[in-house]
C-alpha positions as CSV (number, residue, x, y, z in Angstrom):
1,M,0.0,0.0,0.0
2,Q,1.3,3.5,-0.9
3,S,2.3,5.5,2.2
4,A,0.2,8.5,3.1
5,P,1.5,11.9,2.0
6,A,2.2,14.8,4.3
7,F,-0.4,17.0,2.6
8,S,-3.7,16.4,0.9
9,V,-4.5,19.4,-1.3
10,I,-8.2,19.9,-2.1
11,I,-8.9,21.6,-5.4
12,P,-12.5,22.0,-6.5
13,V,-12.8,22.7,-10.3
14,H,-15.7,24.1,-12.3
15,D,-14.9,25.4,-15.8
16,A,-11.4,26.6,-14.9
17,A,-9.5,25.4,-17.9
18,H,-8.1,28.9,-18.5
19,T,-6.4,29.3,-15.1
20,L,-6.0,25.6,-14.0
21,P,-2.6,25.0,-15.7
22,D,-1.0,27.8,-13.8
23,T,-2.6,26.7,-10.5
24,L,-1.3,23.1,-11.0
25,A,2.1,24.4,-12.0
26,S,2.3,26.4,-8.8
27,L,1.5,23.2,-6.8
28,Q,4.0,21.1,-8.7
29,A,6.7,23.8,-8.0
30,Q,6.4,23.3,-4.2
31,T,9.7,22.7,-2.5
32,C,7.8,20.2,-0.3
33,P,7.0,17.4,-2.8
34,D,5.2,15.2,-0.3
35,W,1.6,15.8,-1.3
36,E,-1.4,14.4,-3.1
37,A,-3.9,16.6,-4.9
38,L,-7.5,15.6,-5.0
39,I,-9.0,17.6,-7.9
40,I,-12.8,17.4,-7.8
41,D,-14.4,18.2,-11.2
42,D,-17.7,19.9,-10.4
43,A,-19.6,19.3,-13.6
44,S,-17.2,21.3,-15.8
45,T,-18.1,21.7,-19.5
46,D,-14.9,23.4,-20.7
47,G,-12.5,20.6,-20.8
48,S,-11.1,21.1,-17.3
49,A,-11.4,17.4,-16.5
50,A,-9.5,16.3,-19.6
51,L,-6.8,18.8,-18.7
52,V,-6.4,17.3,-15.2
53,A,-6.5,13.8,-16.6
54,E,-3.7,14.6,-19.0
55,A,-1.6,16.2,-16.3
56,A,-2.2,13.2,-14.0
57,R,-0.6,10.9,-16.5
58,D,2.7,12.6,-16.0
59,D,2.3,13.2,-12.2
60,P,0.6,10.5,-10.2
61,R,0.2,12.9,-7.2
62,L,-2.6,14.5,-9.2
63,R,-5.9,12.7,-8.8
64,L,-9.0,13.6,-10.8
65,I,-12.3,12.9,-9.0
66,R,-15.4,13.0,-11.1
67,P,-18.5,12.3,-8.9
68,Q,-20.9,9.9,-10.5
69,G,-24.2,11.4,-11.6
70,A,-23.1,15.0,-11.3
71,Q,-24.7,16.7,-14.2
72,R,-25.0,20.1,-12.4
73,P,-22.5,21.8,-10.2
74,R,-22.8,20.8,-6.5
75,G,-21.0,23.9,-5.3
76,T,-17.6,24.6,-3.8
77,A,-18.3,23.3,-0.3
78,A,-19.8,20.0,-1.5
79,A,-16.9,19.5,-3.9
80,R,-14.4,20.1,-1.2
81,N,-16.1,17.7,1.1
82,I,-15.9,15.0,-1.6
83,G,-12.1,15.6,-1.6
84,L,-12.0,15.6,2.2
85,E,-13.7,12.2,2.3
86,Q,-10.8,10.7,0.3
87,A,-7.9,12.6,1.8
88,R,-5.1,10.5,3.2
89,G,-2.6,13.2,4.2
90,Q,-1.6,14.1,7.7
91,Y,-2.4,17.8,6.8
92,V,-5.1,19.2,4.6
93,A,-4.6,22.4,2.5
94,F,-7.1,24.1,0.1
95,L,-6.3,25.6,-3.3
96,D,-8.9,26.9,-5.7
97,A,-8.5,26.4,-9.5
98,D,-7.6,30.1,-10.2
99,D,-5.3,30.8,-7.3
100,L,-1.5,30.3,-7.0
101,W,1.0,29.2,-4.3
102,L,4.5,30.3,-4.0
103,P,7.1,27.5,-3.9
104,E,7.8,27.6,-0.1
105,K,4.2,27.5,1.0
106,L,3.8,23.9,2.0
107,Q,7.3,23.6,3.3
108,R,6.9,26.6,5.7
109,Q,3.5,25.2,6.9
110,K,5.0,21.8,7.5
111,A,7.7,23.3,9.6
112,A,5.1,25.2,11.7
113,F,3.1,21.9,12.2
114,A,6.3,20.2,13.4
115,Q,6.6,22.9,16.0
116,G,3.1,22.0,17.4
117,A,0.7,24.2,15.4
118,R,-2.6,22.6,14.3
119,I,-3.8,25.3,12.0
120,V,-1.4,27.4,9.9
121,F,-2.2,30.2,7.5
122,V,0.0,32.7,5.6
123,S,0.0,36.1,4.1
124,Y,-1.1,36.5,0.5
125,E,-1.2,38.9,-2.4
126,R,-4.4,39.8,-4.2
127,I,-4.2,39.9,-8.0
128,D,-6.6,40.7,-10.8
129,P,-7.4,38.3,-13.6
130,S,-4.3,39.4,-15.6
131,G,-2.0,38.9,-12.6
132,R,-1.6,42.6,-11.7
133,A,-0.9,43.1,-8.0
134,L,-3.8,44.7,-6.0
135,G,-2.4,44.5,-2.5
136,V,-1.3,42.3,0.3
137,V,-3.3,40.7,3.1
138,R,-1.0,40.1,6.0
139,A,-1.5,37.1,8.3
140,R,-1.8,37.9,12.0
141,A,0.7,36.1,14.2
142,S,-2.1,34.1,15.9
143,V,-5.9,33.9,15.8
144,D,-8.3,32.2,18.2
145,W,-12.1,31.8,17.9
146,S,-12.9,35.0,19.7
147,A,-10.7,37.0,17.4
148,A,-12.0,35.3,14.3
149,L,-15.5,36.5,15.1
150,Y,-14.5,40.0,13.9
151,G,-13.8,38.9,10.3
152,N,-12.3,35.8,8.6
153,P,-8.6,36.0,9.2
154,I,-7.7,32.9,7.1
155,G,-7.9,33.1,3.4
156,C,-8.9,29.6,2.3
157,L,-6.1,29.2,-0.2
158,T,-3.6,30.0,2.7
159,G,-5.0,27.7,5.4
160,A,-3.9,24.2,6.3
161,Y,-4.9,22.1,9.3
162,C,-3.8,18.9,11.0
163,R,-6.2,16.2,9.8
164,A,-4.8,13.8,12.4
165,H,-6.0,16.1,15.1
166,F,-9.3,17.4,13.7
167,G,-10.4,14.1,12.1
168,E,-13.4,14.1,9.9
169,A,-13.9,17.9,9.6
170,R,-16.2,18.9,6.7
171,M,-17.1,22.2,5.1
172,P,-20.6,23.5,6.0
173,L,-22.8,23.4,2.9
174,R,-23.3,27.1,2.4
175,D,-23.3,29.1,-0.8
176,L,-21.0,31.8,0.5
177,H,-18.3,32.0,3.1
178,E,-18.3,28.3,3.8
179,D,-14.6,28.6,4.5
180,Y,-15.2,31.1,7.3
181,A,-17.7,28.9,8.9
182,F,-15.3,26.0,8.6
183,W,-12.4,27.8,10.2
184,L,-14.6,29.0,13.0
185,S,-15.7,25.4,13.7
186,L,-12.1,24.3,14.0
187,L,-11.1,27.2,16.3
188,R,-14.2,26.9,18.5
189,G,-12.7,24.0,20.4
190,G,-10.0,26.2,21.9
191,E,-7.5,26.0,19.1
192,T,-5.3,28.9,18.0
193,A,-4.3,29.3,14.4
194,R,-0.7,30.3,13.7
195,G,-0.1,32.9,11.0
196,L,3.1,33.1,8.9
197,P,4.2,36.6,7.8
198,E,5.6,35.5,4.4
199,I,3.6,36.1,1.3
200,L,3.2,32.6,0.1
201,A,0.0,32.6,-2.0
202,R,-1.8,34.7,-4.6
203,Y,-5.5,35.1,-4.6
204,R,-7.2,36.0,-7.9
205,V,-10.0,38.6,-7.6
206,R,-12.6,37.9,-10.2
207,P,-15.5,40.2,-11.2
208,G,-18.7,38.2,-10.9
209,S,-17.4,35.7,-8.4
210,R,-19.6,34.4,-5.6
211,S,-18.1,36.8,-3.1
212,A,-18.5,39.8,-5.5
213,N,-22.2,40.2,-4.5
214,K,-21.5,42.2,-1.3
215,L,-25.1,42.1,0.0
216,R,-25.3,38.3,-0.2
217,A,-21.8,38.0,1.3
218,A,-22.7,40.3,4.2
219,R,-25.9,38.3,4.8
220,A,-23.9,35.1,4.9
221,V,-21.5,36.5,7.5
222,W,-24.4,37.7,9.6
223,E,-25.9,34.2,9.6
224,I,-22.6,32.5,10.3
225,L,-22.1,34.8,13.3
226,G,-25.6,34.1,14.5
227,E,-24.8,30.3,14.5
228,Q,-21.9,30.8,16.9
229,G,-24.1,31.0,20.1
230,I,-23.0,34.5,20.9
231,G,-25.2,37.4,22.0
232,R,-26.7,40.0,19.6
233,A,-24.2,42.7,20.8
234,Q,-21.2,40.5,20.0
235,Q,-22.8,39.5,16.7
236,L,-23.2,43.2,15.8
237,A,-19.6,43.9,16.8
238,G,-18.3,40.9,14.8
239,F,-20.3,42.0,11.8
240,A,-18.8,45.6,12.1
241,G,-15.4,44.0,12.2
242,Y,-16.1,42.1,9.0
243,A,-17.5,45.2,7.3
244,S,-14.4,47.3,8.1
245,R,-12.1,44.5,6.8
246,A,-14.1,44.3,3.6
247,M,-13.9,48.0,3.1
248,L,-10.2,48.0,3.7
249,S,-9.8,45.1,1.2
250,R,-11.7,47.1,-1.5
251,A,-9.6,50.1,-0.8
252,R,-6.5,48.2,-1.7
253,V,-7.7,47.7,-5.3
Protein backbone atom coordinates (compact mmCIF):
# COMPACT_ATOMS: atom_id res chain seq x y z
CA MET A 1 0.00 0.00 0.00
CA GLN A 2 1.25 3.46 -0.89
CA SER A 3 2.28 5.48 2.16
CA ALA A 4 0.18 8.49 3.09
CA PRO A 5 1.53 11.89 1.99
CA ALA A 6 2.20 14.79 4.32
CA PHE A 7 -0.42 16.97 2.62
CA SER A 8 -3.74 16.40 0.92
CA VAL A 9 -4.48 19.39 -1.30
CA ILE A 10 -8.18 19.87 -2.07
CA ILE A 11 -8.90 21.59 -5.41
CA PRO A 12 -12.53 22.03 -6.55
CA VAL A 13 -12.82 22.75 -10.27
CA HIS A 14 -15.71 24.13 -12.29
CA ASP A 15 -14.95 25.43 -15.79
CA ALA A 16 -11.44 26.58 -14.90
CA ALA A 17 -9.49 25.43 -17.95
CA HIS A 18 -8.12 28.94 -18.47
CA THR A 19 -6.44 29.25 -15.06
CA LEU A 20 -5.98 25.65 -13.95
CA PRO A 21 -2.63 25.01 -15.72
CA ASP A 22 -0.96 27.85 -13.79
CA THR A 23 -2.58 26.69 -10.54
CA LEU A 24 -1.30 23.13 -10.98
CA ALA A 25 2.12 24.41 -11.99
CA SER A 26 2.34 26.40 -8.75
CA LEU A 27 1.47 23.24 -6.82
CA GLN A 28 4.01 21.13 -8.67
CA ALA A 29 6.68 23.78 -7.98
CA GLN A 30 6.39 23.31 -4.21
CA THR A 31 9.70 22.68 -2.46
CA CYS A 32 7.79 20.18 -0.31
CA PRO A 33 6.99 17.42 -2.83
CA ASP A 34 5.18 15.18 -0.33
CA TRP A 35 1.57 15.83 -1.29
CA GLU A 36 -1.43 14.43 -3.09
CA ALA A 37 -3.88 16.65 -4.95
CA LEU A 38 -7.54 15.65 -4.97
CA ILE A 39 -9.01 17.58 -7.88
CA ILE A 40 -12.79 17.43 -7.83
CA ASP A 41 -14.44 18.18 -11.16
CA ASP A 42 -17.73 19.90 -10.37
CA ALA A 43 -19.63 19.32 -13.62
CA SER A 44 -17.22 21.28 -15.81
CA THR A 45 -18.11 21.74 -19.47
CA ASP A 46 -14.94 23.43 -20.74
CA GLY A 47 -12.45 20.58 -20.80
CA SER A 48 -11.11 21.09 -17.28
CA ALA A 49 -11.43 17.39 -16.46
CA ALA A 50 -9.53 16.34 -19.59
CA LEU A 51 -6.79 18.82 -18.73
CA VAL A 52 -6.41 17.31 -15.25
CA ALA A 53 -6.48 13.75 -16.60
CA GLU A 54 -3.66 14.56 -19.02
CA ALA A 55 -1.58 16.21 -16.28
CA ALA A 56 -2.16 13.23 -13.97
CA ARG A 57 -0.63 10.85 -16.51
CA ASP A 58 2.70 12.60 -15.95
CA ASP A 59 2.31 13.23 -12.22
CA PRO A 60 0.57 10.51 -10.18
CA ARG A 61 0.24 12.89 -7.23
CA LEU A 62 -2.58 14.54 -9.17
CA ARG A 63 -5.86 12.67 -8.82
CA LEU A 64 -8.98 13.57 -10.76
CA ILE A 65 -12.27 12.86 -8.99
CA ARG A 66 -15.44 12.96 -11.08
CA PRO A 67 -18.48 12.30 -8.85
CA GLN A 68 -20.95 9.93 -10.46
CA GLY A 69 -24.23 11.36 -11.61
CA ALA A 70 -23.06 14.97 -11.31
CA GLN A 71 -24.73 16.74 -14.23
CA ARG A 72 -25.05 20.07 -12.43
CA PRO A 73 -22.49 21.78 -10.18
CA ARG A 74 -22.77 20.76 -6.53
CA GLY A 75 -21.02 23.90 -5.31
CA THR A 76 -17.62 24.59 -3.82
CA ALA A 77 -18.34 23.32 -0.30
CA ALA A 78 -19.80 20.00 -1.50
CA ALA A 79 -16.93 19.52 -3.93
CA ARG A 80 -14.36 20.15 -1.21
CA ASN A 81 -16.13 17.66 1.05
CA ILE A 82 -15.85 14.98 -1.62
CA GLY A 83 -12.11 15.57 -1.57
CA LEU A 84 -11.98 15.59 2.23
CA GLU A 85 -13.69 12.20 2.33
CA GLN A 86 -10.84 10.70 0.30
CA ALA A 87 -7.92 12.63 1.79
CA ARG A 88 -5.06 10.54 3.17
CA GLY A 89 -2.57 13.21 4.22
CA GLN A 90 -1.60 14.15 7.74
CA TYR A 91 -2.40 17.75 6.85
CA VAL A 92 -5.05 19.24 4.57
CA ALA A 93 -4.65 22.40 2.49
CA PHE A 94 -7.08 24.12 0.12
CA LEU A 95 -6.31 25.57 -3.29
CA ASP A 96 -8.88 26.94 -5.73
CA ALA A 97 -8.49 26.42 -9.46
CA ASP A 98 -7.65 30.05 -10.22
CA ASP A 99 -5.28 30.77 -7.33
CA LEU A 100 -1.54 30.30 -6.96
CA TRP A 101 0.95 29.20 -4.33
CA LEU A 102 4.53 30.35 -4.03
CA PRO A 103 7.10 27.52 -3.90
CA GLU A 104 7.81 27.56 -0.14
CA LYS A 105 4.18 27.55 0.97
CA LEU A 106 3.76 23.91 2.03
CA GLN A 107 7.33 23.64 3.32
CA ARG A 108 6.86 26.58 5.67
CA GLN A 109 3.54 25.24 6.90
CA LYS A 110 4.98 21.80 7.46
CA ALA A 111 7.71 23.33 9.64
CA ALA A 112 5.08 25.16 11.69
CA PHE A 113 3.13 21.94 12.16
CA ALA A 114 6.32 20.24 13.35
CA GLN A 115 6.55 22.94 16.03
CA GLY A 116 3.11 22.05 17.36
CA ALA A 117 0.69 24.20 15.37
CA ARG A 118 -2.57 22.58 14.30
CA ILE A 119 -3.85 25.30 11.95
CA VAL A 120 -1.42 27.36 9.87
CA PHE A 121 -2.16 30.19 7.46
CA VAL A 122 0.00 32.65 5.56
CA SER A 123 0.04 36.15 4.10
CA TYR A 124 -1.13 36.47 0.52
CA GLU A 125 -1.23 38.86 -2.40
CA ARG A 126 -4.44 39.81 -4.19
CA ILE A 127 -4.17 39.93 -7.98
CA ASP A 128 -6.56 40.75 -10.81
CA PRO A 129 -7.41 38.26 -13.59
CA SER A 130 -4.34 39.35 -15.57
CA GLY A 131 -2.03 38.87 -12.58
CA ARG A 132 -1.62 42.55 -11.68
CA ALA A 133 -0.94 43.06 -7.97
CA LEU A 134 -3.80 44.67 -6.02
CA GLY A 135 -2.41 44.55 -2.51
CA VAL A 136 -1.28 42.26 0.28
CA VAL A 137 -3.29 40.70 3.11
CA ARG A 138 -0.98 40.13 6.05
CA ALA A 139 -1.49 37.14 8.31
CA ARG A 140 -1.84 37.87 11.99
CA ALA A 141 0.68 36.08 14.19
CA SER A 142 -2.09 34.09 15.86
CA VAL A 143 -5.89 33.93 15.84
CA ASP A 144 -8.31 32.20 18.17
CA TRP A 145 -12.10 31.77 17.88
CA SER A 146 -12.91 35.01 19.68
CA ALA A 147 -10.67 37.04 17.40
CA ALA A 148 -12.03 35.30 14.29
CA LEU A 149 -15.54 36.51 15.13
CA TYR A 150 -14.50 39.95 13.87
CA GLY A 151 -13.82 38.87 10.30
CA ASN A 152 -12.34 35.81 8.63
CA PRO A 153 -8.56 36.03 9.16
CA ILE A 154 -7.74 32.90 7.14
CA GLY A 155 -7.86 33.09 3.37
CA CYS A 156 -8.94 29.61 2.32
CA LEU A 157 -6.08 29.24 -0.17
CA THR A 158 -3.65 30.02 2.66
CA GLY A 159 -4.99 27.73 5.38
CA ALA A 160 -3.95 24.21 6.30
CA TYR A 161 -4.89 22.06 9.27
CA CYS A 162 -3.79 18.86 10.95
CA ARG A 163 -6.20 16.16 9.81
CA ALA A 164 -4.78 13.76 12.38
CA HIS A 165 -6.02 16.11 15.11
CA PHE A 166 -9.34 17.36 13.69
CA GLY A 167 -10.41 14.08 12.15
CA GLU A 168 -13.44 14.09 9.85
CA ALA A 169 -13.86 17.86 9.55
CA ARG A 170 -16.18 18.93 6.73
CA MET A 171 -17.13 22.21 5.07
CA PRO A 172 -20.60 23.53 5.97
CA LEU A 173 -22.84 23.35 2.90
CA ARG A 174 -23.26 27.07 2.40
CA ASP A 175 -23.31 29.08 -0.83
CA LEU A 176 -21.00 31.79 0.51
CA HIS A 177 -18.25 32.04 3.14
CA GLU A 178 -18.34 28.31 3.83
CA ASP A 179 -14.61 28.55 4.51
CA TYR A 180 -15.19 31.14 7.25
CA ALA A 181 -17.74 28.87 8.93
CA PHE A 182 -15.28 25.99 8.59
CA TRP A 183 -12.36 27.78 10.25
CA LEU A 184 -14.63 28.98 13.05
CA SER A 185 -15.72 25.38 13.66
CA LEU A 186 -12.09 24.28 14.00
CA LEU A 187 -11.14 27.19 16.25
CA ARG A 188 -14.17 26.89 18.48
CA GLY A 189 -12.72 23.98 20.42
CA GLY A 190 -10.02 26.20 21.91
CA GLU A 191 -7.47 26.03 19.11
CA THR A 192 -5.26 28.91 18.03
CA ALA A 193 -4.26 29.27 14.40
CA ARG A 194 -0.69 30.32 13.67
CA GLY A 195 -0.09 32.93 10.96
CA LEU A 196 3.12 33.13 8.94
CA PRO A 197 4.23 36.60 7.80
CA GLU A 198 5.65 35.53 4.44
CA ILE A 199 3.60 36.15 1.30
CA LEU A 200 3.18 32.57 0.10
CA ALA A 201 0.00 32.64 -2.02
CA ARG A 202 -1.76 34.73 -4.65
CA TYR A 203 -5.53 35.14 -4.65
CA ARG A 204 -7.17 36.04 -7.94
CA VAL A 205 -9.95 38.61 -7.57
CA ARG A 206 -12.59 37.88 -10.21
CA PRO A 207 -15.47 40.16 -11.19
CA GLY A 208 -18.72 38.23 -10.91
CA SER A 209 -17.39 35.70 -8.40
CA ARG A 210 -19.61 34.36 -5.62
CA SER A 211 -18.15 36.80 -3.09
CA ALA A 212 -18.49 39.77 -5.46
CA ASN A 213 -22.15 40.18 -4.46
CA LYS A 214 -21.50 42.23 -1.34
CA LEU A 215 -25.07 42.13 -0.01
CA ARG A 216 -25.26 38.33 -0.22
CA ALA A 217 -21.79 38.02 1.27
CA ALA A 218 -22.69 40.29 4.17
CA ARG A 219 -25.91 38.35 4.83
CA ALA A 220 -23.94 35.09 4.90
CA VAL A 221 -21.48 36.48 7.46
CA TRP A 222 -24.36 37.72 9.63
CA GLU A 223 -25.93 34.25 9.55
CA ILE A 224 -22.63 32.51 10.34
CA LEU A 225 -22.06 34.77 13.34
CA GLY A 226 -25.60 34.06 14.50
CA GLU A 227 -24.81 30.34 14.50
CA GLN A 228 -21.92 30.78 16.95
CA GLY A 229 -24.08 30.98 20.07
CA ILE A 230 -23.05 34.55 20.87
CA GLY A 231 -25.22 37.44 22.01
CA ARG A 232 -26.67 40.02 19.64
CA ALA A 233 -24.21 42.69 20.83
CA GLN A 234 -21.24 40.49 20.00
CA GLN A 235 -22.84 39.50 16.70
CA LEU A 236 -23.16 43.18 15.79
CA ALA A 237 -19.58 43.88 16.85
CA GLY A 238 -18.31 40.95 14.84
CA PHE A 239 -20.26 42.05 11.79
CA ALA A 240 -18.85 45.55 12.11
CA GLY A 241 -15.37 44.05 12.16
CA TYR A 242 -16.14 42.08 9.01
CA ALA A 243 -17.50 45.20 7.29
CA SER A 244 -14.43 47.26 8.13
CA ARG A 245 -12.10 44.54 6.84
CA ALA A 246 -14.14 44.29 3.64
CA MET A 247 -13.92 48.05 3.10
CA LEU A 248 -10.17 47.97 3.67
CA SER A 249 -9.84 45.12 1.19
CA ARG A 250 -11.71 47.07 -1.49
CA ALA A 251 -9.60 50.14 -0.76
CA ARG A 252 -6.48 48.18 -1.71
CA VAL A 253 -7.70 47.70 -5.28
